[in-house]
C-alpha positions as a Markdown table, in Angstrom:
| # | Residue | x | y | z |
|---|---|---|---|---|
| 1 | Met | -9.6 | -1.3 | -17.0 |
| 2 | Arg | -6.7 | -2.9 | -18.8 |
| 3 | Asn | -7.3 | -6.5 | -17.5 |
| 4 | Arg | -10.4 | -8.4 | -18.0 |
| 5 | Tyr | -12.0 | -10.2 | -15.0 |
| 6 | Val | -14.4 | -13.0 | -14.7 |
| 7 | Ile | -16.5 | -13.1 | -11.5 |
| 8 | Asn | -17.2 | -16.6 | -10.1 |
| 9 | Gly | -21.0 | -16.6 | -10.1 |
| 10 | Ile | -21.4 | -19.9 | -8.2 |
| 11 | Phe | -23.1 | -17.9 | -5.4 |
| 12 | Leu | -26.2 | -17.5 | -7.5 |
| 13 | Ala | -26.6 | -21.2 | -7.7 |
| 14 | Arg | -26.6 | -21.6 | -3.9 |
| 15 | Arg | -28.9 | -21.0 | -1.0 |
| 16 | Leu | -28.7 | -17.4 | 0.1 |
| 17 | Thr | -26.7 | -17.3 | 3.3 |
| 18 | Gly | -24.2 | -14.8 | 4.7 |
| 19 | Ile | -21.4 | -15.4 | 2.2 |
| 20 | Glu | -23.8 | -15.4 | -0.8 |
| 21 | Arg | -25.4 | -12.2 | 0.4 |
| 22 | Tyr | -21.9 | -10.6 | 0.5 |
| 23 | Ala | -21.2 | -11.7 | -3.1 |
| 24 | Val | -24.6 | -10.4 | -4.4 |
| 25 | Asn | -24.3 | -7.0 | -2.7 |
| 26 | Leu | -20.7 | -6.4 | -3.6 |
| 27 | Val | -21.3 | -7.3 | -7.3 |
| 28 | Lys | -24.3 | -5.0 | -7.5 |
| 29 | Glu | -22.2 | -2.1 | -6.3 |
| 30 | Leu | -19.2 | -3.0 | -8.5 |
| 31 | Asp | -21.6 | -2.9 | -11.4 |
| 32 | Lys | -22.2 | 0.8 | -10.7 |
| 33 | Leu | -18.4 | 1.6 | -10.8 |
| 34 | Val | -16.9 | -0.4 | -13.6 |
| 35 | Arg | -16.9 | 0.3 | -17.3 |
| 36 | Pro | -19.1 | -1.8 | -19.6 |
| 37 | Gly | -17.3 | -4.8 | -21.1 |
| 38 | Gly | -14.4 | -4.9 | -18.6 |
| 39 | Met | -15.9 | -7.6 | -16.4 |
| 40 | Val | -18.1 | -10.8 | -16.7 |
| 41 | Leu | -20.2 | -12.5 | -14.1 |
| 42 | Leu | -20.0 | -16.1 | -15.1 |
| 43 | Ile | -23.1 | -18.1 | -14.0 |
| 44 | Pro | -23.3 | -21.9 | -14.0 |
| 45 | Gly | -25.3 | -22.9 | -17.1 |
| 46 | Thr | -27.8 | -24.9 | -14.9 |
| 47 | Cys | -28.7 | -21.8 | -12.8 |
| 48 | Asp | -31.6 | -19.6 | -14.0 |
| 49 | Lys | -30.9 | -16.6 | -11.6 |
| 50 | Thr | -29.4 | -13.3 | -12.7 |
| 51 | Leu | -28.7 | -9.9 | -11.0 |
| 52 | Gly | -29.9 | -7.7 | -13.8 |
| 53 | Leu | -26.6 | -5.9 | -14.1 |
| 54 | Lys | -25.9 | -3.0 | -16.5 |
| 55 | Asn | -22.1 | -2.8 | -16.9 |
| 56 | Ile | -21.0 | -6.3 | -15.9 |
| 57 | Lys | -22.0 | -8.8 | -18.5 |
| 58 | Glu | -23.8 | -11.8 | -17.2 |
| 59 | Val | -23.0 | -15.0 | -19.0 |
| 60 | Arg | -24.4 | -18.5 | -18.4 |
| 61 | Tyr | -21.8 | -21.1 | -19.2 |
| 62 | Gly | -21.0 | -24.8 | -18.6 |
| 63 | Arg | -22.8 | -28.0 | -17.9 |
| 64 | Phe | -21.4 | -28.9 | -14.5 |
| 65 | Lys | -22.6 | -27.9 | -11.0 |
| 66 | Gly | -21.1 | -26.7 | -7.7 |
| 67 | Tyr | -17.4 | -27.4 | -7.0 |
| 68 | Leu | -16.9 | -29.3 | -10.2 |
| 69 | Trp | -18.1 | -26.3 | -12.2 |
| 70 | Glu | -15.7 | -24.0 | -10.3 |
| 71 | Gln | -12.8 | -26.3 | -11.2 |
| 72 | Thr | -13.6 | -27.0 | -14.8 |
| 73 | Asp | -16.0 | -24.7 | -16.6 |
| 74 | Leu | -15.0 | -21.5 | -14.8 |
| 75 | Pro | -11.2 | -21.8 | -15.4 |
| 76 | Phe | -11.8 | -23.0 | -19.0 |
| 77 | Tyr | -13.8 | -19.9 | -19.8 |
| 78 | Ala | -11.4 | -17.6 | -18.0 |
| 79 | Asn | -8.2 | -19.0 | -19.4 |
| 80 | Arg | -9.4 | -19.0 | -23.0 |
| 81 | Arg | -10.0 | -15.3 | -22.6 |
| 82 | His | -6.7 | -14.6 | -20.7 |
| 83 | Ala | -8.9 | -13.3 | -17.8 |
| 84 | Lys | -8.4 | -13.4 | -14.1 |
| 85 | Val | -11.0 | -14.8 | -11.7 |
| 86 | Ile | -12.6 | -13.0 | -8.9 |
| 87 | Ser | -13.9 | -15.5 | -6.3 |
| 88 | Leu | -16.0 | -14.1 | -3.4 |
| 89 | Cys | -16.9 | -17.3 | -1.5 |
| 90 | Asn | -13.7 | -18.7 | 0.1 |
| 91 | Thr | -12.7 | -20.8 | -3.0 |
| 92 | Val | -10.1 | -20.8 | -5.7 |
| 93 | Ser | -10.0 | -22.4 | -9.2 |
| 94 | Val | -6.9 | -24.5 | -9.2 |
| 95 | Leu | -6.5 | -24.1 | -13.0 |
| 96 | Ser | -6.9 | -20.3 | -12.8 |
| 97 | Pro | -5.1 | -19.2 | -9.7 |
| 98 | Arg | -4.6 | -15.5 | -10.5 |
| 99 | Gly | -7.1 | -12.8 | -9.6 |
| 100 | Ile | -8.8 | -11.8 | -6.3 |
| 101 | Ile | -10.2 | -14.1 | -3.7 |
| 102 | Thr | -12.3 | -13.2 | -0.7 |
| 103 | Leu | -11.4 | -15.3 | 2.3 |
| 104 | His | -13.9 | -14.4 | 4.9 |
| 105 | Asp | -12.2 | -16.3 | 7.8 |
| 106 | Ile | -10.2 | -19.4 | 8.5 |
| 107 | Val | -12.4 | -20.7 | 11.3 |
| 108 | Leu | -12.3 | -24.3 | 10.0 |
| 109 | Lys | -8.5 | -24.2 | 10.4 |
| 110 | Thr | -8.3 | -22.4 | 13.7 |
| 111 | Arg | -11.4 | -23.7 | 15.4 |
| 112 | Ser | -12.2 | -27.0 | 13.7 |
| 113 | His | -13.5 | -28.4 | 17.0 |
| 114 | Tyr | -16.6 | -26.2 | 16.6 |
| 115 | Phe | -17.9 | -28.3 | 13.8 |
| 116 | Asp | -19.5 | -31.6 | 13.1 |
| 117 | Ser | -17.3 | -34.4 | 14.5 |
| 118 | Thr | -18.9 | -37.2 | 12.4 |
| 119 | Ile | -16.9 | -38.8 | 9.6 |
| 120 | Arg | -18.7 | -36.6 | 7.0 |
| 121 | Gly | -18.0 | -33.5 | 9.1 |
| 122 | Lys | -14.3 | -34.4 | 9.5 |
| 123 | Ile | -14.0 | -34.9 | 5.7 |
| 124 | Ser | -15.6 | -31.5 | 5.1 |
| 125 | Val | -13.3 | -29.8 | 7.6 |
| 126 | Thr | -10.3 | -31.4 | 5.9 |
| 127 | Cys | -11.4 | -30.3 | 2.5 |
| 128 | Trp | -11.8 | -26.7 | 3.6 |
| 129 | Lys | -8.3 | -26.8 | 5.2 |
| 130 | Ile | -7.0 | -27.9 | 1.8 |
| 131 | Met | -8.9 | -25.1 | 0.1 |
| 132 | Tyr | -7.4 | -22.5 | 2.6 |
| 133 | Arg | -3.9 | -23.7 | 1.7 |
| 134 | Met | -4.7 | -23.6 | -2.0 |
| 135 | Ile | -5.9 | -20.0 | -1.7 |
| 136 | Leu | -2.8 | -19.0 | 0.2 |
| 137 | Cys | -0.5 | -20.8 | -2.3 |
| 138 | Ser | -2.3 | -19.3 | -5.3 |
| 139 | Lys | -1.2 | -16.2 | -7.1 |
| 140 | Ala | -4.3 | -14.2 | -6.2 |
| 141 | Glu | -4.7 | -11.2 | -4.0 |
| 142 | Ile | -6.8 | -11.9 | -0.9 |
| 143 | Val | -9.6 | -9.8 | 0.5 |
| 144 | Thr | -10.8 | -10.5 | 4.0 |
| 145 | Asp | -13.6 | -8.9 | 6.2 |
| 146 | Ser | -11.7 | -7.5 | 9.2 |
| 147 | Phe | -8.2 | -6.8 | 10.6 |
| 148 | Phe | -8.8 | -9.7 | 13.0 |
| 149 | Ser | -9.3 | -12.1 | 10.2 |
| 150 | Arg | -6.2 | -10.7 | 8.5 |
| 151 | Ser | -4.2 | -11.2 | 11.6 |
| 152 | Glu | -5.4 | -14.8 | 11.9 |
| 153 | Ile | -4.4 | -15.6 | 8.3 |
| 154 | Leu | -1.0 | -14.1 | 8.8 |
| 155 | Arg | -0.6 | -15.9 | 12.1 |
| 156 | Val | -1.4 | -19.4 | 10.6 |
| 157 | Tyr | 0.0 | -19.1 | 7.1 |
| 158 | Asn | 3.2 | -17.7 | 5.8 |
| 159 | Ala | 1.7 | -15.1 | 3.5 |
| 160 | Ala | 3.0 | -11.7 | 2.5 |
| 161 | Pro | 1.2 | -9.1 | 4.6 |
| 162 | Glu | 0.8 | -6.7 | 1.6 |
| 163 | Arg | -1.1 | -9.4 | -0.2 |
| 164 | Ile | -4.0 | -9.4 | 2.2 |
| 165 | Lys | -6.5 | -6.5 | 2.0 |
| 166 | Val | -9.1 | -5.7 | 4.6 |
| 167 | Ile | -12.5 | -4.6 | 3.2 |
| 168 | His | -15.3 | -4.2 | 5.7 |
| 169 | Leu | -18.9 | -5.3 | 4.8 |
| 170 | Gly | -22.0 | -3.1 | 4.4 |
| 171 | Trp | -25.5 | -3.3 | 5.7 |
| 172 | Gln | -27.6 | -1.4 | 3.1 |
| 173 | His | -29.2 | -4.5 | 1.7 |
| 174 | Ile | -31.4 | -4.5 | 4.8 |
| 175 | Asn | -33.2 | -1.4 | 3.4 |
| 176 | Glu | -34.5 | -3.5 | 0.5 |
| 177 | Ile | -36.4 | -5.8 | 2.9 |
| 178 | Lys | -39.9 | -5.0 | 4.1 |
| 179 | Pro | -40.5 | -6.1 | 7.7 |
| 180 | Asp | -43.3 | -8.6 | 8.3 |
| 181 | Asp | -44.7 | -7.5 | 11.7 |
| 182 | Glu | -47.1 | -10.4 | 11.7 |
| 183 | Ile | -44.4 | -12.5 | 13.2 |
| 184 | Leu | -44.8 | -10.4 | 16.4 |
| 185 | Lys | -48.4 | -11.3 | 16.7 |
| 186 | Arg | -47.8 | -15.0 | 15.9 |
| 187 | Leu | -45.2 | -15.2 | 18.7 |
| 188 | Gly | -47.2 | -13.0 | 21.1 |
| 189 | Leu | -44.5 | -10.3 | 21.4 |
| 190 | Lys | -44.7 | -6.7 | 22.3 |
| 191 | Lys | -42.5 | -4.1 | 20.6 |
| 192 | Gly | -39.4 | -3.5 | 22.7 |
| 193 | Gly | -40.4 | -6.2 | 25.1 |
| 194 | Tyr | -38.0 | -9.0 | 24.2 |
| 195 | Tyr | -34.3 | -9.9 | 23.5 |
| 196 | Phe | -33.7 | -11.4 | 20.1 |
| 197 | Ser | -30.9 | -13.6 | 18.8 |
| 198 | Met | -30.3 | -15.6 | 15.6 |
| 199 | Gly | -28.0 | -18.6 | 15.3 |
| 200 | Thr | -27.4 | -22.2 | 14.3 |
| 201 | Ala | -26.5 | -25.2 | 16.4 |
| 202 | Met | -22.8 | -24.9 | 15.4 |
| 203 | Ala | -20.7 | -24.5 | 18.5 |
| 204 | Asn | -19.1 | -21.2 | 17.6 |
| 205 | Lys | -22.5 | -19.5 | 17.5 |
| 206 | Asn | -22.8 | -20.3 | 21.3 |
| 207 | Ile | -26.6 | -20.3 | 21.5 |
| 208 | Lys | -26.1 | -22.0 | 24.8 |
| 209 | Trp | -25.4 | -18.5 | 26.2 |
| 210 | Val | -28.9 | -17.3 | 25.2 |
| 211 | Ile | -30.5 | -20.3 | 26.8 |
| 212 | Glu | -28.6 | -19.8 | 30.0 |
| 213 | Ala | -29.4 | -16.1 | 29.9 |
| 214 | Ala | -33.1 | -16.9 | 29.6 |
| 215 | Gly | -32.9 | -19.3 | 32.6 |
| 216 | Lys | -31.2 | -16.7 | 34.8 |
| 217 | Asn | -33.6 | -13.9 | 33.8 |
| 218 | Pro | -37.1 | -15.4 | 34.1 |
| 219 | Asp | -38.7 | -12.0 | 34.1 |
| 220 | Lys | -37.5 | -11.2 | 30.6 |
| 221 | Thr | -38.5 | -12.7 | 27.3 |
| 222 | Phe | -36.0 | -14.1 | 24.8 |
| 223 | Val | -36.6 | -15.1 | 21.2 |
| 224 | Leu | -34.2 | -17.4 | 19.3 |
| 225 | Ala | -34.5 | -17.9 | 15.6 |
| 226 | Gly | -32.7 | -20.6 | 13.6 |
| 227 | His | -33.6 | -24.0 | 12.1 |
| 228 | Asn | -33.3 | -26.7 | 14.8 |
| 229 | Ser | -30.9 | -24.5 | 16.7 |
| 230 | Ile | -32.3 | -25.2 | 20.1 |
| 231 | Glu | -33.1 | -28.9 | 19.6 |
| 232 | Lys | -29.6 | -29.8 | 18.6 |
| 233 | Thr | -28.1 | -28.4 | 21.8 |
| 234 | Gly | -30.0 | -31.0 | 23.9 |
| 235 | Lys | -30.7 | -28.4 | 26.6 |
| 236 | Asp | -34.0 | -27.7 | 28.3 |
| 237 | Ile | -35.9 | -24.7 | 27.0 |
| 238 | Pro | -36.8 | -22.1 | 29.7 |
| 239 | Pro | -40.5 | -21.1 | 29.6 |
| 240 | Asn | -39.5 | -17.5 | 28.8 |
| 241 | Leu | -37.5 | -18.5 | 25.7 |
| 242 | Ile | -39.5 | -18.6 | 22.5 |
| 243 | Pro | -38.0 | -20.8 | 19.7 |
| 244 | Ala | -39.0 | -19.0 | 16.5 |
| 245 | Gly | -37.4 | -21.7 | 14.2 |
| 246 | Tyr | -36.6 | -20.7 | 10.7 |
| 247 | Val | -37.7 | -17.1 | 9.9 |
| 248 | Ser | -37.8 | -15.3 | 6.5 |
| 249 | Asp | -35.8 | -12.2 | 5.8 |
| 250 | Glu | -38.9 | -10.1 | 6.3 |
| 251 | Glu | -39.7 | -11.7 | 9.7 |
| 252 | Ala | -36.1 | -11.5 | 10.8 |
| 253 | Lys | -36.1 | -7.7 | 10.1 |
| 254 | Ala | -39.3 | -7.2 | 12.1 |
| 255 | Leu | -37.9 | -9.2 | 15.0 |
| 256 | Met | -34.6 | -7.3 | 14.9 |
| 257 | Gly | -36.2 | -3.9 | 14.5 |
| 258 | Asn | -38.6 | -4.3 | 17.4 |
| 259 | Cys | -36.4 | -6.0 | 20.0 |
| 260 | His | -35.2 | -4.5 | 23.2 |
| 261 | Ala | -31.7 | -5.6 | 22.2 |
| 262 | Phe | -30.1 | -8.0 | 19.7 |
| 263 | Ile | -27.8 | -10.6 | 21.2 |
| 264 | Gln | -24.8 | -12.2 | 19.4 |
| 265 | Pro | -22.8 | -14.3 | 21.9 |
| 266 | Thr | -20.6 | -15.9 | 19.3 |
| 267 | Phe | -17.1 | -17.3 | 20.1 |
| 268 | Tyr | -15.6 | -16.5 | 16.7 |
| 269 | Glu | -16.6 | -14.4 | 13.7 |
| 270 | Gly | -14.8 | -13.0 | 10.7 |
| 271 | Phe | -17.0 | -9.8 | 10.9 |
| 272 | Gly | -20.3 | -10.5 | 12.6 |
| 273 | Leu | -22.9 | -8.7 | 10.5 |
| 274 | Pro | -26.2 | -9.5 | 12.2 |
| 275 | Pro | -25.9 | -6.9 | 15.0 |
| 276 | Met | -25.2 | -4.2 | 12.4 |
| 277 | Glu | -28.3 | -5.4 | 10.4 |
| 278 | Ala | -30.3 | -5.2 | 13.7 |
| 279 | Leu | -29.2 | -1.6 | 14.3 |
| 280 | Ala | -30.0 | -0.7 | 10.7 |
| 281 | Ser | -33.5 | -2.3 | 11.2 |
| 282 | Gly | -34.3 | -0.2 | 14.2 |
| 283 | Ala | -32.9 | -1.9 | 17.3 |
| 284 | Lys | -31.6 | 0.5 | 19.9 |
| 285 | Gly | -29.0 | -1.7 | 21.4 |
| 286 | Val | -26.9 | -4.8 | 20.7 |
| 287 | Ile | -25.1 | -7.2 | 23.1 |
| 288 | Val | -22.1 | -9.0 | 21.5 |
| 289 | Ser | -19.2 | -11.1 | 22.6 |
| 290 | Asp | -16.1 | -9.4 | 24.0 |
| 291 | Thr | -13.8 | -10.7 | 21.2 |
| 292 | Pro | -11.2 | -8.9 | 19.1 |
| 293 | Cys | -13.3 | -9.0 | 16.0 |
| 294 | Met | -16.5 | -7.7 | 17.6 |
| 295 | Arg | -14.5 | -4.9 | 19.4 |
| 296 | Glu | -13.0 | -3.9 | 16.0 |
| 297 | Val | -16.3 | -3.7 | 14.2 |
| 298 | Tyr | -18.7 | -2.4 | 16.9 |
| 299 | Gly | -16.5 | -0.3 | 19.1 |
| 300 | Asp | -18.5 | 1.8 | 21.6 |
| 301 | Ile | -21.9 | 1.2 | 20.0 |
| 302 | Ala | -22.3 | -2.3 | 21.6 |
| 303 | Asp | -22.5 | -3.7 | 25.1 |
| 304 | Tyr | -20.1 | -6.7 | 25.6 |
| 305 | Ile | -20.4 | -10.0 | 27.4 |
| 306 | Asp | -18.0 | -12.8 | 28.2 |
| 307 | Pro | -19.2 | -15.6 | 25.9 |
| 308 | Tyr | -17.4 | -18.2 | 28.0 |
| 309 | Asp | -19.0 | -17.2 | 31.3 |
| 310 | Tyr | -22.4 | -19.0 | 31.9 |
| 311 | Asp | -22.5 | -18.1 | 35.6 |
| 312 | Ile | -22.4 | -14.3 | 35.5 |
| 313 | Ile | -24.8 | -13.4 | 32.8 |
| 314 | Ser | -25.9 | -9.9 | 32.2 |
| 315 | Val | -28.4 | -8.7 | 29.6 |
| 316 | Thr | -28.1 | -5.0 | 30.6 |
| 317 | Val | -28.0 | -2.8 | 27.6 |
| 318 | Asn | -27.4 | 0.9 | 27.2 |
| 319 | Gln | -29.7 | 1.8 | 24.4 |
| 320 | Arg | -28.2 | 4.3 | 22.0 |
| 321 | Thr | -29.8 | 7.3 | 20.3 |
| 322 | Arg | -30.7 | 7.2 | 16.7 |
| 323 | Glu | -28.0 | 9.8 | 16.1 |
| 324 | Glu | -25.3 | 7.6 | 17.7 |
| 325 | Ile | -26.5 | 4.6 | 15.7 |
| 326 | Glu | -26.5 | 6.5 | 12.4 |
| 327 | Ala | -23.0 | 7.8 | 13.0 |
| 328 | Phe | -21.9 | 4.2 | 13.5 |
| 329 | Leu | -23.7 | 2.9 | 10.5 |
| 330 | Asn | -22.2 | 5.6 | 8.3 |
| 331 | Lys | -18.8 | 4.0 | 8.7 |
| 332 | Tyr | -19.8 | 1.0 | 6.7 |
| 333 | Ser | -21.4 | 0.6 | 3.3 |
| 334 | Trp | -21.4 | -1.7 | 0.2 |
| 335 | Glu | -20.5 | 1.3 | -1.9 |
| 336 | Ala | -17.3 | 1.9 | 0.1 |
| 337 | Ala | -16.5 | -1.8 | -0.1 |
| 338 | Ala | -16.9 | -1.8 | -3.8 |
| 339 | Lys | -14.6 | 1.3 | -4.2 |
| 340 | Glu | -11.9 | -0.5 | -2.2 |
| 341 | Phe | -12.3 | -3.5 | -4.4 |
| 342 | Val | -12.0 | -1.4 | -7.6 |
| 343 | Lys | -8.6 | -0.1 | -6.2 |
| 344 | Leu | -7.4 | -3.7 | -6.2 |
| 345 | Leu | -8.7 | -4.3 | -9.7 |
| 346 | Arg | -6.5 | -1.3 | -10.9 |
| 347 | Arg | -3.4 | -2.7 | -9.4 |
| 348 | Asp | -0.9 | -4.7 | -11.5 |
| 349 | His | -1.6 | -8.4 | -10.9 |
| 350 | Gln | 1.5 | -9.7 | -12.7 |
| 351 | Arg | 3.5 | -10.1 | -9.5 |
| 352 | Ser | 3.7 | -13.6 | -8.2 |
| 353 | Phe | 3.2 | -13.9 | -4.5 |
| 354 | Cys | 4.4 | -17.4 | -4.0 |
| 355 | Lys | 7.4 | -19.3 | -5.1 |
| 356 | Gly | 7.3 | -21.9 | -7.9 |
| 357 | Thr | 4.2 | -22.5 | -10.0 |
| 358 | Gly | 1.5 | -22.4 | -7.3 |
| 359 | Tyr | 0.2 | -25.5 | -5.6 |
| 360 | Pro | 2.7 | -27.5 | -3.5 |
| 361 | Phe | 0.6 | -30.7 | -3.4 |
| 362 | Leu | 3.6 | -32.8 | -2.5 |
| 363 | Gly | 4.2 | -32.5 | 1.2 |
| 364 | Leu | 1.0 | -30.4 | 1.6 |
| 365 | Val | 0.5 | -29.4 | 5.2 |
| 366 | Ile | -3.1 | -28.5 | 6.2 |
């Protein structure tokens, strides 16, 4: 490749959640496709993790941490080498605004009421709104997870449509996890005898729906995983709902693979990967919210519910055959995502997509 790129490796210094998993798996696949020496994964100097890459050079650099590292050490390294930055976790380096940025969604802009209403929470939401604006006013190309997220970005911000590329996620990372079936014994579960859901107490995850579903279906067993997810709702727990609390990746895979159906009643997602992980783990059916994003991703493979209706709750699921599930899963892969990303890397990034020099701090509207 003609241009040299520096990948923002801040995700290796963070706890492994959905966004960080995306970055790890995409970079691993990119490593298989790019030529040696054309790309660097820049890791904070205080982080001791690596990915063991072959073609992408892994470099530890800098003395700062977190956001400060992204805004100082990262752009200093990239700019000295006339390199563009690839950021995969919803952030942009102000001093190095060219490259590619993955903006998974803009939920903190469009649905800020879902999040913590404390002073600290409001400050966090405001900071993310500023970050969204900075990303859209940068000179970087933008990758997002779904056509729904793309439409949201275009609806809210005045961005050039050709600047925003949709690249779907993959699920193959689940194959690297060995299920820990001991969790079934610990919770007293029978294979195929329970409904499983994962979520946090954030309002957009809508775990209230799972609690209501359990209360209205006392003859069925429900399992809900997530740290303090039930306690923070303040709702009474029906006796047929088992709070699993925090579970490891191995335990989560066992619970997903052996459930009667996986439930994700979320109000808002940029992609919604867990149901796909559940199908890849062995689940024969998934129940998801009837929202544009989930319809786009899951099509006919899922059963749909109204996430806003707590009176008419149905957990009826049409279990699919393995052939149907495999046909669905074959449409998504990290390899395909990486190939689409490489197409972006081959494009000419000299074109400026915003007027002026970049960041209109004066009169900034968030």
